[in-house]
All heavy atoms as a GROMACS GRO file, in nm:
protein
  590
    1MET      N    1  -0.986  -2.111  -0.992
    1MET     CA    2  -0.976  -1.980  -0.936
    1MET      C    3  -0.842  -1.965  -0.866
    1MET      O    4  -0.802  -2.050  -0.790
    1MET     CB    5  -1.090  -1.955  -0.837
    1MET     CG    6  -1.084  -1.823  -0.767
    1MET     SD    7  -1.212  -1.798  -0.641
    1MET     CE    8  -1.346  -1.760  -0.746
    2LEU      N    9  -0.772  -1.855  -0.892
    2LEU     CA   10  -0.646  -1.832  -0.828
    2LEU      C   11  -0.665  -1.741  -0.708
    2LEU      O   12  -0.747  -1.652  -0.709
    2LEU     CB   13  -0.550  -1.760  -0.924
    2LEU     CG   14  -0.502  -1.841  -1.042
    2LEU    CD1   15  -0.421  -1.753  -1.136
    2LEU    CD2   16  -0.422  -1.963  -1.002
    3HIS      N   17  -0.593  -1.768  -0.603
    3HIS     CA   18  -0.599  -1.683  -0.484
    3HIS      C   19  -0.459  -1.635  -0.450
    3HIS      O   20  -0.366  -1.715  -0.444
    3HIS     CB   21  -0.654  -1.761  -0.364
    3HIS     CG   22  -0.795  -1.805  -0.384
    3HIS    ND1   23  -0.901  -1.719  -0.357
    3HIS    CD2   24  -0.847  -1.918  -0.430
    3HIS    CE1   25  -1.012  -1.785  -0.386
    3HIS    NE2   26  -0.981  -1.905  -0.430
    4PHE      N   27  -0.441  -1.508  -0.430
    4PHE     CA   28  -0.316  -1.453  -0.388
    4PHE      C   29  -0.336  -1.394  -0.251
    4PHE      O   30  -0.433  -1.323  -0.226
    4PHE     CB   31  -0.268  -1.341  -0.480
    4PHE     CG   32  -0.227  -1.392  -0.617
    4PHE    CD1   33  -0.322  -1.408  -0.717
    4PHE    CD2   34  -0.096  -1.425  -0.642
    4PHE    CE1   35  -0.284  -1.454  -0.843
    4PHE    CE2   36  -0.060  -1.474  -0.765
    4PHE     CZ   37  -0.154  -1.488  -0.866
    5ILE      N   38  -0.249  -1.427  -0.160
    5ILE     CA   39  -0.262  -1.379  -0.023
    5ILE      C   40  -0.143  -1.289   0.006
    5ILE      O   41  -0.030  -1.329  -0.008
    5ILE     CB   42  -0.268  -1.494   0.079
    5ILE    CG1   43  -0.388  -1.582   0.054
    5ILE    CG2   44  -0.267  -1.441   0.220
    5ILE    CD1   45  -0.397  -1.703   0.138
    6TYR      N   46  -0.176  -1.166   0.042
    6TYR     CA   47  -0.073  -1.074   0.086
    6TYR      C   48  -0.073  -1.072   0.237
    6TYR      O   49  -0.180  -1.061   0.298
    6TYR     CB   50  -0.098  -0.934   0.032
    6TYR     CG   51  -0.048  -0.913  -0.105
    6TYR    CD1   52  -0.128  -0.918  -0.217
    6TYR    CD2   53   0.088  -0.885  -0.126
    6TYR    CE1   54  -0.079  -0.897  -0.344
    6TYR    CE2   55   0.136  -0.865  -0.252
    6TYR     CZ   56   0.054  -0.871  -0.361
    6TYR     OH   57   0.102  -0.847  -0.488
    7ILE      N   58   0.043  -1.073   0.296
    7ILE     CA   59   0.050  -1.065   0.440
    7ILE      C   60   0.089  -0.921   0.476
    7ILE      O   61   0.192  -0.873   0.436
    7ILE     CB   62   0.150  -1.166   0.497
    7ILE    CG1   63   0.110  -1.305   0.459
    7ILE    CG2   64   0.164  -1.148   0.648
    7ILE    CD1   65   0.211  -1.413   0.491
    8LEU      N   66   0.003  -0.852   0.546
    8LEU     CA   67   0.024  -0.716   0.587
    8LEU      C   68   0.098  -0.711   0.724
    8LEU      O   69   0.037  -0.752   0.825
    8LEU     CB   70  -0.104  -0.635   0.596
    8LEU     CG   71  -0.177  -0.617   0.467
    8LEU    CD1   72  -0.312  -0.545   0.494
    8LEU    CD2   73  -0.097  -0.539   0.370
    9ARG      N   74   0.219  -0.674   0.719
    9ARG     CA   75   0.297  -0.660   0.842
    9ARG      C   76   0.284  -0.778   0.937
    9ARG      O   77   0.237  -0.883   0.903
    9ARG     CB   78   0.263  -0.528   0.911
    9ARG     CG   79   0.271  -0.410   0.823
    9ARG     CD   80   0.377  -0.322   0.860
    9ARG     NE   81   0.388  -0.211   0.762
    9ARG     CZ   82   0.431  -0.095   0.791
    9ARG    NH1   83   0.466  -0.068   0.914
    9ARG    NH2   84   0.441  -0.004   0.699
   10ILE      N   85   0.322  -0.758   1.060
   10ILE     CA   86   0.318  -0.868   1.157
   10ILE      C   87   0.189  -0.865   1.239
   10ILE      O   88   0.136  -0.965   1.277
   10ILE     CB   89   0.438  -0.861   1.250
   10ILE    CG1   90   0.568  -0.872   1.171
   10ILE    CG2   91   0.432  -0.967   1.356
   10ILE    CD1   92   0.579  -0.995   1.080
   11TRP      N   93   0.133  -0.747   1.259
   11TRP     CA   94   0.009  -0.738   1.342
   11TRP      C   95  -0.112  -0.741   1.249
   11TRP      O   96  -0.100  -0.722   1.128
   11TRP     CB   97   0.008  -0.615   1.427
   11TRP     CG   98   0.018  -0.489   1.353
   11TRP    CD1   99  -0.083  -0.417   1.303
   11TRP    CD2  100   0.134  -0.414   1.316
   11TRP    NE1  101  -0.040  -0.303   1.241
   11TRP    CE2  102   0.094  -0.299   1.247
   11TRP    CE3  103   0.271  -0.435   1.340
   11TRP    CZ2  104   0.185  -0.208   1.200
   11TRP    CZ3  105   0.362  -0.342   1.291
   11TRP    CH2  106   0.317  -0.231   1.223
   12ALA      N  107  -0.227  -0.762   1.304
   12ALA     CA  108  -0.350  -0.773   1.225
   12ALA      C  109  -0.424  -0.638   1.228
   12ALA      O  110  -0.422  -0.568   1.331
   12ALA     CB  111  -0.437  -0.880   1.279
   13PHE      N  112  -0.490  -0.606   1.122
   13PHE     CA  113  -0.577  -0.489   1.116
   13PHE      C  114  -0.719  -0.533   1.118
   13PHE      O  115  -0.759  -0.615   1.035
   13PHE     CB  116  -0.554  -0.411   0.988
   13PHE     CG  117  -0.421  -0.343   0.978
   13PHE    CD1  118  -0.322  -0.396   0.895
   13PHE    CD2  119  -0.394  -0.230   1.049
   13PHE    CE1  120  -0.198  -0.332   0.884
   13PHE    CE2  121  -0.269  -0.169   1.043
   13PHE     CZ  122  -0.170  -0.220   0.959
   14ILE      N  123  -0.799  -0.484   1.208
   14ILE     CA  124  -0.944  -0.511   1.204
   14ILE      C  125  -1.007  -0.391   1.139
   14ILE      O  126  -0.950  -0.284   1.126
   14ILE     CB  127  -1.002  -0.544   1.343
   14ILE    CG1  128  -0.979  -0.430   1.441
   14ILE    CG2  129  -0.946  -0.675   1.396
   14ILE    CD1  130  -1.048  -0.449   1.574
   15ALA      N  131  -1.132  -0.409   1.097
   15ALA     CA  132  -1.202  -0.307   1.015
   15ALA      C  133  -1.196  -0.167   1.080
   15ALA      O  134  -1.171  -0.073   1.008
   15ALA     CB  135  -1.344  -0.350   0.988
   16LYS      N  136  -1.219  -0.156   1.204
   16LYS     CA  137  -1.222  -0.023   1.268
   16LYS      C  138  -1.085   0.045   1.260
   16LYS      O  139  -1.077   0.170   1.259
   16LYS     CB  140  -1.276  -0.025   1.408
   16LYS     CG  141  -1.182  -0.090   1.509
   16LYS     CD  142  -1.241  -0.080   1.649
   16LYS     CE  143  -1.139  -0.139   1.745
   16LYS     NZ  144  -1.153  -0.094   1.874
   17ASP      N  145  -0.977  -0.034   1.256
   17ASP     CA  146  -0.841   0.024   1.249
   17ASP      C  147  -0.810   0.074   1.107
   17ASP      O  148  -0.728   0.163   1.090
   17ASP     CB  149  -0.737  -0.077   1.286
   17ASP     CG  150  -0.748  -0.126   1.429
   17ASP    OD1  151  -0.803  -0.048   1.513
   17ASP    OD2  152  -0.705  -0.237   1.460
   18VAL      N  153  -0.869   0.016   1.007
   18VAL     CA  154  -0.840   0.049   0.867
   18VAL      C  155  -0.878   0.190   0.830
   18VAL      O  156  -0.814   0.254   0.751
   18VAL     CB  157  -0.903  -0.055   0.773
   18VAL    CG1  158  -0.890  -0.014   0.628
   18VAL    CG2  159  -0.843  -0.190   0.796
   19SER      N  160  -0.980   0.240   0.893
   19SER     CA  161  -1.028   0.375   0.859
   19SER      C  162  -0.924   0.484   0.888
   19SER      O  163  -0.928   0.592   0.830
   19SER     CB  164  -1.160   0.408   0.932
   19SER     OG  165  -1.139   0.410   1.071
   20ALA      N  166  -0.828   0.454   0.972
   20ALA     CA  167  -0.722   0.549   1.002
   20ALA      C  168  -0.602   0.539   0.908
   20ALA      O  169  -0.511   0.619   0.914
   20ALA     CB  170  -0.673   0.529   1.146
   21LEU      N  171  -0.604   0.443   0.817
   21LEU     CA  172  -0.493   0.418   0.727
   21LEU      C  173  -0.516   0.487   0.592
   21LEU      O  174  -0.628   0.497   0.546
   21LEU     CB  175  -0.472   0.267   0.702
   21LEU     CG  176  -0.442   0.179   0.820
   21LEU    CD1  177  -0.437   0.034   0.776
   21LEU    CD2  178  -0.309   0.221   0.882
   22SER      N  179  -0.407   0.530   0.529
   22SER     CA  180  -0.411   0.573   0.387
   22SER      C  181  -0.338   0.477   0.297
   22SER      O  182  -0.356   0.475   0.179
   22SER     CB  183  -0.354   0.713   0.373
   22SER     OG  184  -0.215   0.713   0.413
   23ASP      N  185  -0.252   0.394   0.361
   23ASP     CA  186  -0.185   0.289   0.286
   23ASP      C  187  -0.140   0.182   0.384
   23ASP      O  188  -0.145   0.199   0.506
   23ASP     CB  189  -0.063   0.343   0.207
   23ASP     CG  190   0.040   0.412   0.294
   23ASP    OD1  191   0.080   0.353   0.397
   23ASP    OD2  192   0.085   0.522   0.263
   24ALA      N  193  -0.098   0.067   0.327
   24ALA     CA  194  -0.046  -0.043   0.407
   24ALA      C  195   0.061  -0.110   0.328
   24ALA      O  196   0.056  -0.118   0.206
   24ALA     CB  197  -0.161  -0.140   0.439
   25THR      N  198   0.159  -0.165   0.396
   25THR     CA  199   0.274  -0.230   0.333
   25THR      C  200   0.272  -0.377   0.367
   25THR      O  201   0.249  -0.416   0.484
   25THR     CB  202   0.407  -0.171   0.381
   25THR    OG1  203   0.403  -0.030   0.354
   25THR    CG2  204   0.524  -0.232   0.310
   26THR      N  205   0.294  -0.462   0.268
   26THR     CA  206   0.298  -0.609   0.289
   26THR      C  207   0.431  -0.650   0.342
   26THR      O  208   0.529  -0.573   0.336
   26THR     CB  209   0.268  -0.683   0.158
   26THR    OG1  210   0.376  -0.665   0.067
   26THR    CG2  211   0.137  -0.642   0.095
   27VAL      N  212   0.443  -0.774   0.388
   27VAL     CA  213   0.567  -0.827   0.438
   27VAL      C  214   0.673  -0.825   0.325
   27VAL      O  215   0.790  -0.796   0.349
   27VAL     CB  216   0.550  -0.969   0.493
   27VAL    CG1  217   0.684  -1.037   0.522
   27VAL    CG2  218   0.467  -0.963   0.624
   28GLU      N  219   0.631  -0.854   0.202
   28GLU     CA  220   0.731  -0.859   0.093
   28GLU      C  221   0.760  -0.720   0.034
   28GLU      O  222   0.843  -0.706  -0.052
   28GLU     CB  223   0.686  -0.957  -0.018
   28GLU     CG  224   0.553  -0.933  -0.083
   28GLU     CD  225   0.558  -0.831  -0.200
   28GLU    OE1  226   0.655  -0.822  -0.274
   28GLU    OE2  227   0.459  -0.762  -0.215
   29GLY      N  228   0.693  -0.617   0.086
   29GLY     CA  229   0.729  -0.480   0.051
   29GLY      C  230   0.636  -0.403  -0.042
   29GLY      O  231   0.657  -0.287  -0.068
   30SER      N  232   0.533  -0.467  -0.093
   30SER     CA  233   0.439  -0.398  -0.178
   30SER      C  234   0.357  -0.301  -0.093
   30SER      O  235   0.325  -0.332   0.022
   30SER     CB  236   0.340  -0.497  -0.248
   30SER     OG  237   0.407  -0.575  -0.338
   31LYS      N  238   0.322  -0.191  -0.152
   31LYS     CA  239   0.236  -0.091  -0.079
   31LYS      C  240   0.104  -0.084  -0.148
   31LYS      O  241   0.089  -0.080  -0.270
   31LYS     CB  242   0.305   0.044  -0.081
   31LYS     CG  243   0.231   0.147   0.004
   31LYS     CD  244   0.311   0.275   0.012
   31LYS     CE  245   0.384   0.273   0.141
   31LYS     NZ  246   0.441   0.400   0.179
   32PHE      N  247  -0.003  -0.086  -0.067
   32PHE     CA  248  -0.140  -0.073  -0.115
   32PHE      C  249  -0.199   0.055  -0.065
   32PHE      O  250  -0.177   0.095   0.049
   32PHE     CB  251  -0.229  -0.190  -0.066
   32PHE     CG  252  -0.191  -0.321  -0.121
   32PHE    CD1  253  -0.138  -0.421  -0.042
   32PHE    CD2  254  -0.205  -0.349  -0.258
   32PHE    CE1  255  -0.103  -0.542  -0.093
   32PHE    CE2  256  -0.171  -0.468  -0.311
   32PHE     CZ  257  -0.119  -0.567  -0.230
   33MET      N  258  -0.281   0.120  -0.148
   33MET     CA  259  -0.352   0.239  -0.104
   33MET      C  260  -0.484   0.193  -0.039
   33MET      O  261  -0.547   0.101  -0.085
   33MET     CB  262  -0.381   0.330  -0.224
   33MET     CG  263  -0.263   0.375  -0.301
   33MET     SD  264  -0.128   0.443  -0.199
   33MET     CE  265  -0.205   0.583  -0.128
   34VAL      N  266  -0.521   0.258   0.071
   34VAL     CA  267  -0.640   0.227   0.144
   34VAL      C  268  -0.730   0.349   0.146
   34VAL      O  269  -0.684   0.459   0.175
   34VAL     CB  270  -0.608   0.183   0.288
   34VAL    CG1  271  -0.736   0.157   0.367
   34VAL    CG2  272  -0.514   0.065   0.294
   35SER      N  273  -0.857   0.328   0.107
   35SER     CA  274  -0.951   0.440   0.117
   35SER      C  275  -1.082   0.387   0.177
   35SER      O  276  -1.122   0.276   0.156
   35SER     CB  277  -0.976   0.503  -0.021
   35SER     OG  278  -1.029   0.408  -0.109
   36THR      N  279  -1.146   0.472   0.254
   36THR     CA  280  -1.269   0.432   0.320
   36THR      C  281  -1.374   0.542   0.305
   36THR      O  282  -1.346   0.659   0.296
   36THR     CB  283  -1.246   0.410   0.472
   36THR    OG1  284  -1.197   0.526   0.534
   36THR    CG2  285  -1.147   0.298   0.497
   37THR      N  286  -1.499   0.493   0.298
   37THR     CA  287  -1.612   0.584   0.307
   37THR      C  288  -1.702   0.525   0.416
   37THR      O  289  -1.664   0.426   0.477
   37THR     CB  290  -1.693   0.589   0.175
   37THR    OG1  291  -1.750   0.460   0.149
   37THR    CG2  292  -1.606   0.631   0.058
   38MET      N  293  -1.815   0.581   0.436
   38MET     CA  294  -1.905   0.532   0.544
   38MET      C  295  -1.947   0.386   0.515
   38MET      O  296  -1.965   0.309   0.608
   38MET     CB  297  -2.027   0.619   0.554
   38MET     CG  298  -2.117   0.577   0.665
   38MET     SD  299  -2.256   0.690   0.686
   38MET     CE  300  -2.189   0.803   0.803
   39TYR      N  301  -1.957   0.347   0.386
   39TYR     CA  302  -2.013   0.216   0.353
   39TYR      C  303  -1.919   0.122   0.284
   39TYR      O  304  -1.956   0.009   0.259
   39TYR     CB  305  -2.136   0.235   0.264
   39TYR     CG  306  -2.245   0.314   0.335
   39TYR    CD1  307  -2.271   0.444   0.304
   39TYR    CD2  308  -2.317   0.255   0.437
   39TYR    CE1  309  -2.370   0.516   0.366
   39TYR    CE2  310  -2.415   0.325   0.506
   39TYR     CZ  311  -2.442   0.457   0.471
   39TYR     OH  312  -2.537   0.528   0.536
   40LYS      N  313  -1.796   0.162   0.255
   40LYS     CA  314  -1.707   0.067   0.190
   40LYS      C  315  -1.559   0.097   0.217
   40LYS      O  316  -1.523   0.210   0.248
   40LYS     CB  317  -1.730   0.055   0.040
   40LYS     CG  318  -1.696   0.176  -0.040
   40LYS     CD  319  -1.730   0.151  -0.186
   40LYS     CE  320  -1.704   0.273  -0.268
   40LYS     NZ  321  -1.736   0.249  -0.409
   41VAL      N  322  -1.478  -0.007   0.209
   41VAL     CA  323  -1.333   0.004   0.220
   41VAL      C  324  -1.273  -0.046   0.092
   41VAL      O  325  -1.309  -0.154   0.040
   41VAL     CB  326  -1.282  -0.081   0.337
   41VAL    CG1  327  -1.129  -0.080   0.342
   41VAL    CG2  328  -1.338  -0.031   0.470
   42MET      N  329  -1.182   0.032   0.038
   42MET     CA  330  -1.113  -0.007  -0.090
   42MET      C  331  -0.964  -0.030  -0.060
   42MET      O  332  -0.904   0.051   0.011
   42MET     CB  333  -1.130   0.101  -0.196
   42MET     CG  334  -1.273   0.132  -0.232
   42MET     SD  335  -1.361  -0.001  -0.315
   42MET     CE  336  -1.274  -0.007  -0.472
   43ILE      N  337  -0.911  -0.135  -0.120
   43ILE     CA  338  -0.766  -0.159  -0.115
   43ILE      C  339  -0.725  -0.156  -0.262
   43ILE      O  340  -0.758  -0.244  -0.340
   43ILE     CB  341  -0.729  -0.299  -0.056
   43ILE    CG1  342  -0.799  -0.316   0.079
   43ILE    CG2  343  -0.580  -0.318  -0.049
   43ILE    CD1  344  -0.756  -0.222   0.189
   44ASN      N  345  -0.653  -0.046  -0.302
   44ASN     CA  346  -0.633  -0.016  -0.444
   44ASN      C  347  -0.768  -0.015  -0.510
   44ASN      O  348  -0.856   0.061  -0.474
   44ASN     CB  349  -0.531  -0.112  -0.507
   44ASN     CG  350  -0.390  -0.089  -0.461
   44ASN    OD1  351  -0.362   0.004  -0.388
   44ASN    ND2  352  -0.301  -0.176  -0.503
   45ASP      N  353  -0.790  -0.105  -0.612
   45ASP     CA  354  -0.918  -0.109  -0.681
   45ASP      C  355  -1.012  -0.218  -0.630
   45ASP      O  356  -1.118  -0.242  -0.689
   45ASP     CB  357  -0.896  -0.131  -0.830
   45ASP     CG  358  -0.827  -0.014  -0.896
   45ASP    OD1  359  -0.849   0.100  -0.852
   45ASP    OD2  360  -0.748  -0.038  -0.993
   46ALA      N  361  -0.973  -0.286  -0.526
   46ALA     CA  362  -1.052  -0.395  -0.471
   46ALA      C  363  -1.136  -0.350  -0.354
   46ALA      O  364  -1.090  -0.280  -0.265
   46ALA     CB  365  -0.959  -0.507  -0.422
   47GLN      N  366  -1.263  -0.390  -0.356
   47GLN     CA  367  -1.352  -0.354  -0.244
   47GLN      C  368  -1.356  -0.470  -0.142
   47GLN      O  369  -1.364  -0.586  -0.181
   47GLN     CB  370  -1.494  -0.330  -0.293
   47GLN     CG  371  -1.588  -0.287  -0.181
   47GLN     CD  372  -1.728  -0.250  -0.230
   47GLN    OE1  373  -1.748  -0.233  -0.351
   47GLN    NE2  374  -1.817  -0.241  -0.141
   48VAL      N  375  -1.346  -0.434  -0.016
   48VAL     CA  376  -1.359  -0.532   0.090
   48VAL      C  377  -1.507  -0.572   0.096
   48VAL      O  378  -1.592  -0.484   0.117
   48VAL     CB  379  -1.310  -0.481   0.225
   48VAL    CG1  380  -1.334  -0.582   0.334
   48VAL    CG2  381  -1.164  -0.445   0.219
   49ILE      N  382  -1.536  -0.700   0.076
   49ILE     CA  383  -1.677  -0.743   0.075
   49ILE      C  384  -1.712  -0.818   0.202
   49ILE      O  385  -1.830  -0.838   0.232
   49ILE     CB  386  -1.709  -0.827  -0.050
   49ILE    CG1  387  -1.619  -0.947  -0.063
   49ILE    CG2  388  -1.705  -0.740  -0.174
   49ILE    CD1  389  -1.656  -1.040  -0.176
   50LYS      N  390  -1.613  -0.863   0.278
   50LYS     CA  391  -1.638  -0.925   0.410
   50LYS      C  392  -1.515  -0.895   0.497
   50LYS      O  393  -1.407  -0.932   0.461
   50LYS     CB  394  -1.662  -1.074   0.399
   50LYS     CG  395  -1.693  -1.141   0.532
   50LYS     CD  396  -1.752  -1.278   0.516
   50LYS     CE  397  -1.777  -1.345   0.646
   50LYS     NZ  398  -1.887  -1.293   0.722
   51ALA      N  399  -1.538  -0.830   0.606
   51ALA     CA  400  -1.426  -0.786   0.692
   51ALA      C  401  -1.426  -0.869   0.819
   51ALA      O  402  -1.524  -0.928   0.860
   51ALA     CB  403  -1.441  -0.641   0.725
   52ASP      N  404  -1.307  -0.869   0.880
   52ASP     CA  405  -1.286  -0.926   1.016
   52ASP      C  406  -1.323  -1.073   1.026
   52ASP      O  407  -1.390  -1.115   1.120
   52ASP     CB  408  -1.363  -0.847   1.120
   52ASP     CG  409  -1.316  -0.703   1.132
   52ASP    OD1  410  -1.204  -0.674   1.085
   52ASP    OD2  411  -1.392  -0.620   1.188
   53VAL      N  412  -1.273  -1.154   0.937
   53VAL     CA  413  -1.286  -1.297   0.948
   53VAL      C  414  -1.173  -1.343   1.039
   53VAL      O  415  -1.055  -1.347   0.996
   53VAL     CB  416  -1.280  -1.372   0.812
   53VAL    CG1  417  -1.291  -1.519   0.830
   53VAL    CG2  418  -1.388  -1.319   0.718
   54MET      N  419  -1.198  -1.373   1.164
   54MET     CA  420  -1.096  -1.406   1.260
   54MET      C  421  -1.049  -1.549   1.238
   54MET      O  422  -1.130  -1.642   1.224
   54MET     CB  423  -1.146  -1.389   1.402
   54MET     CG  424  -1.193  -1.249   1.433
   54MET     SD  425  -1.063  -1.132   1.405
   54MET     CE  426  -1.106  -1.002   1.515
   55THR      N  427  -0.915  -1.571   1.239
   55THR     CA  428  -0.856  -1.701   1.227
   55THR      C  429  -0.760  -1.722   1.343
   55THR      O  430  -0.736  -1.628   1.421
   55THR     CB  431  -0.783  -1.718   1.096
   55THR    OG1  432  -0.666  -1.633   1.096
   55THR    CG2  433  -0.870  -1.681   0.975
   56SER      N  434  -0.703  -1.840   1.354
   56SER     CA  435  -0.613  -1.865   1.466
   56SER      C  436  -0.480  -1.790   1.450
   56SER      O  437  -0.408  -1.773   1.549
   56SER     CB  438  -0.588  -2.015   1.478
   56SER     OG  439  -0.522  -2.063   1.358
   57ASN      N  440  -0.447  -1.743   1.329
   57ASN     CA  441  -0.321  -1.675   1.310
   57ASN      C  442  -0.334  -1.538   1.245
   57ASN      O  443  -0.241  -1.487   1.189
   57ASN     CB  444  -0.224  -1.762   1.229
   57ASN     CG  445  -0.276  -1.792   1.088
   57ASN    OD1  446  -0.391  -1.768   1.058
   57ASN    ND2  447  -0.191  -1.842   1.006
   58GLY      N  448  -0.452  -1.479   1.253
   58GLY     CA  449  -0.465  -1.346   1.196
   58GLY      C  450  -0.610  -1.311   1.163
   58GLY      O  451  -0.702  -1.378   1.209
   59VAL      N  452  -0.626  -1.210   1.082
   59VAL     CA  453  -0.755  -1.162   1.041
   59VAL      C  454  -0.758  -1.158   0.889
   59VAL      O  455  -0.667  -1.110   0.825
   59VAL     CB  456  -0.783  -1.018   1.093
   59VAL    CG1  457  -0.917  -0.970   1.050
   59VAL    CG2  458  -0.770  -1.012   1.244
   60ILE      N  459  -0.870  -1.205   0.829
   60ILE     CA  460  -0.884  -1.207   0.686
   60ILE      C  461  -0.991  -1.105   0.647
   60ILE      O  462  -1.094  -1.096   0.713
   60ILE     CB  463  -0.927  -1.348   0.634
   60ILE    CG1  464  -0.815  -1.448   0.662
   60ILE    CG2  465  -0.959  -1.343   0.485
   60ILE    CD1  466  -0.854  -1.593   0.632
   61HIS      N  467  -0.964  -1.032   0.541
   61HIS     CA  468  -1.064  -0.940   0.483
   61HIS      C  469  -1.081  -0.986   0.337
   61HIS      O  470  -0.986  -0.987   0.259
   61HIS     CB  471  -1.018  -0.795   0.486
   61HIS     CG  472  -0.985  -0.749   0.625
   61HIS    ND1  473  -1.082  -0.732   0.720
   61HIS    CD2  474  -0.866  -0.720   0.686
   61HIS    CE1  475  -1.026  -0.692   0.833
   61HIS    NE2  476  -0.895  -0.683   0.815
   62VAL      N  477  -1.198  -1.031   0.299
   62VAL     CA  478  -1.227  -1.082   0.167
   62VAL      C  479  -1.250  -0.963   0.073
   62VAL      O  480  -1.323  -0.872   0.104
   62VAL     CB  481  -1.351  -1.173   0.168
   62VAL    CG1  482  -1.383  -1.226   0.029
   62VAL    CG2  483  -1.334  -1.287   0.271
   63ILE      N  484  -1.184  -0.967  -0.044
   63ILE     CA  485  -1.193  -0.862  -0.141
   63ILE      C  486  -1.252  -0.916  -0.270
   63ILE      O  487  -1.253  -1.039  -0.291
   63ILE     CB  488  -1.059  -0.794  -0.166
   63ILE    CG1  489  -0.952  -0.893  -0.213
   63ILE    CG2  490  -1.016  -0.718  -0.041
   63ILE    CD1  491  -0.821  -0.830  -0.252
   64ASP      N  492  -1.297  -0.828  -0.358
   64ASP     CA  493  -1.364  -0.871  -0.482
   64ASP      C  494  -1.273  -0.877  -0.605
   64ASP      O  495  -1.321  -0.900  -0.716
   64ASP     CB  496  -1.488  -0.782  -0.510
   64ASP     CG  497  -1.450  -0.638  -0.539
   64ASP    OD1  498  -1.332  -0.600  -0.527
   64ASP    OD2  499  -1.541  -0.561  -0.574
   65THR      N  500  -1.145  -0.855  -0.584
   65THR     CA  501  -1.050  -0.851  -0.698
   65THR      C  502  -0.918  -0.910  -0.650
   65THR      O  503  -0.882  -0.900  -0.536
   65THR     CB  504  -1.026  -0.700  -0.738
   65THR    OG1  505  -1.149  -0.645  -0.777
   65THR    CG2  506  -0.927  -0.689  -0.852
   66VAL      N  507  -0.846  -0.971  -0.744
   66VAL     CA  508  -0.716  -1.022  -0.714
   66VAL      C  509  -0.615  -0.904  -0.720
   66VAL      O  510  -0.612  -0.829  -0.813
   66VAL     CB  511  -0.671  -1.129  -0.818
   66VAL    CG1  512  -0.529  -1.171  -0.796
   66VAL    CG2  513  -0.766  -1.250  -0.810
   67LEU      N  514  -0.534  -0.894  -0.613
   67LEU     CA  515  -0.430  -0.795  -0.609
   67LEU      C  516  -0.300  -0.858  -0.653
   67LEU      O  517  -0.261  -0.964  -0.596
   67LEU     CB  518  -0.416  -0.737  -0.467
   67LEU     CG  519  -0.538  -0.662  -0.416
   67LEU    CD1  520  -0.513  -0.628  -0.269
   67LEU    CD2  521  -0.564  -0.537  -0.499
   68LEU      N  522  -0.232  -0.798  -0.748
   68LEU     CA  523  -0.107  -0.852  -0.799
   68LEU      C  524   0.008  -0.755  -0.776
   68LEU      O  525  -0.014  -0.634  -0.786
   68LEU     CB  526  -0.116  -0.879  -0.949
   68LEU     CG  527  -0.216  -0.984  -0.995
   68LEU    CD1  528  -0.233  -0.985  -1.144
   68LEU    CD2  529  -0.175  -1.122  -0.946
   69PRO      N  530   0.128  -0.804  -0.751
   69PRO     CA  531   0.245  -0.715  -0.739
   69PRO      C  532   0.265  -0.642  -0.872
   69PRO      O  533   0.232  -0.699  -0.979
   69PRO     CB  534   0.361  -0.808  -0.705
   69PRO     CG  535   0.299  -0.934  -0.662
   69PRO     CD  536   0.164  -0.944  -0.725
   70GLU      N  537   0.321  -0.526  -0.869
   70GLU     CA  538   0.343  -0.446  -0.990
   70GLU      C  539   0.427  -0.521  -1.093
   70GLU      O  540   0.395  -0.518  -1.212
   70GLU     CB  541   0.410  -0.313  -0.959
   70GLU     CG  542   0.320  -0.213  -0.891
   70GLU     CD  543   0.198  -0.179  -0.977
   70GLU    OE1  544   0.213  -0.163  -1.102
   70GLU    OE2  545   0.089  -0.167  -0.920
   71ASP      N  546   0.533  -0.594  -1.051
   71ASP     CA  547   0.616  -0.666  -1.144
   71ASP      C  548   0.539  -0.779  -1.217
   71ASP      O  549   0.563  -0.806  -1.334
   71ASP     CB  550   0.742  -0.717  -1.082
   71ASP     CG  551   0.717  -0.817  -0.968
   71ASP    OD1  552   0.613  -0.805  -0.902
   71ASP    OD2  553   0.805  -0.899  -0.943
   72VAL      N  554   0.442  -0.835  -1.148
   72VAL     CA  555   0.359  -0.941  -1.213
   72VAL      C  556   0.264  -0.876  -1.309
   72VAL      O  557   0.244  -0.923  -1.422
   72VAL     CB  558   0.286  -1.023  -1.105
   72VAL    CG1  559   0.185  -1.116  -1.169
   72VAL    CG2  560   0.384  -1.101  -1.019
   73LYS      N  561   0.203  -0.764  -1.272
   73LYS     CA  562   0.107  -0.695  -1.360
   73LYS      C  563   0.175  -0.652  -1.490
   73LYS      O  564   0.118  -0.665  -1.596
   73LYS     CB  565   0.048  -0.575  -1.291
   73LYS     CG  566  -0.065  -0.607  -1.196
   73LYS     CD  567  -0.149  -0.487  -1.166
   73LYS     CE  568  -0.095  -0.407  -1.051
   73LYS     NZ  569  -0.181  -0.303  -1.005
   74THR      N  570   0.297  -0.601  -1.480
   74THR     CA  571   0.364  -0.554  -1.601
   74THR      C  572   0.406  -0.670  -1.689
   74THR      O  573   0.426  -0.650  -1.810
   74THR     CB  574   0.488  -0.467  -1.566
   74THR    OG1  575   0.575  -0.541  -1.482
   74THR    CG2  576   0.443  -0.338  -1.497
   75SER      N  577   0.423  -0.788  -1.636
   75SER     CA  578   0.468  -0.902  -1.720
   75SER      C  579   0.347  -0.974  -1.783
   75SER      O  580   0.368  -1.061  -1.864
   75SER     CB  581   0.549  -1.000  -1.637
   75SER     OG  582   0.467  -1.064  -1.538
   76LEU      N  583   0.227  -0.937  -1.746
   76LEU     CA  584   0.107  -1.001  -1.807
   76LEU      C  585   0.074  -0.946  -1.945
   76LEU      O  586   0.094  -0.837  -1.978
   76LEU     CB  587  -0.013  -0.986  -1.714
   76LEU     CG  588  -0.006  -1.060  -1.584
   76LEU    CD1  589  -0.126  -1.029  -1.498
   76LEU    CD2  590   0.009  -1.207  -1.602
   0.00000   0.00000   0.00000
């Protein structure tokens, strides 16, 4: 299984903060669309399946799909 980790900016977003976002930019410059409903959060086509996993250096949100940069997607 491959895992790709995108780092979103320098600060961490917890689940309650995400509802105010329409997009987010990674440290390397990729932009993701963010959409929320009462029962789910989507990052592009990926659904957040576990939110707010606190770590010593940030917050992890587990998603159900691998997110790839556009240049990688077009080369596949």
